[in-house]
Each structure stands twice: as structure tokens, then as C-alpha cells.
N, C-alpha and C positions, 0 to 999 in steps of 0.2 A: 305628514307621515313619511317614514323612511323606506317605503317599499318600492321606490322608483327602480324600474328595470327588473322587478321580481315577477314571478307568476304565483298567484295565490289560488289554491284549489279549495272550493267551498262545497261541502256536501250538504244536501238539504236546502239548497239555495232558493227553492220556490215556496218554502214554508214561511211561517210568520217571522221567526227570528232570522232564518237564513236569508230571506229576501232583504231584510233590513241591513244585514251585514254586507250583502252584495251591493246594494244601493250606496251604502257608506263608502265602501272601497272604490267603487267606480267614480264617486263624486270627489273624494278627498285624497286619493292616491293616484299615482301614475303606473300602477301595477296592472298586469294582465290578470283578469279574473276568469277562472274556469269554474263553471257552476254545473253541478250534477245533482239530479234529484230523481227519486223513484216515481214521482208524480202520483202519490197515493191520495187518499181523501184529504190530507192536510195541505197539499200543494195547491198553489194558486198562481198561475202564470200571469194573471192580470196585475199582480203586485210588482211586476218588473217591466213595465212598458218601455221605459227609457233604455233598458239594457239591450234591446234589439238594435238600437241605433248606435250604441257605443262600440267603437272599434276595439276597445280593450276587453270586451266580453265575448 
């Protein structure tokens, strides 16, 4: 990916699709990922366990 050095802002990153996007970006890019979510019924923080340890998140 060509996001090296970029900051990517993801809204809804704890939801089903958003968490997949966050995991993909953290795994395959060198970008800083900022994730914001309202944490309603659709959010699941357990879908992002590796994000806590990632310095780019």
C-alpha cells in the first residue's frame, strides 16, 4: 500500500466492516490509524485485540 507516513481516520472501526478495515490497514500499511466509534450495539472491541499492541493505532 502507498499510505506510508499517512494518518488514516476510520469511523466505525469497532463494527464488523470497520474492524476489518482497521486490521487490514494495520497489517498491510505503514500508516497511523486513528479509529473512532460510538460503541453502540454493533460495536465489538473484541474484534480488535491486536490493535491495542500496535504502535500505529
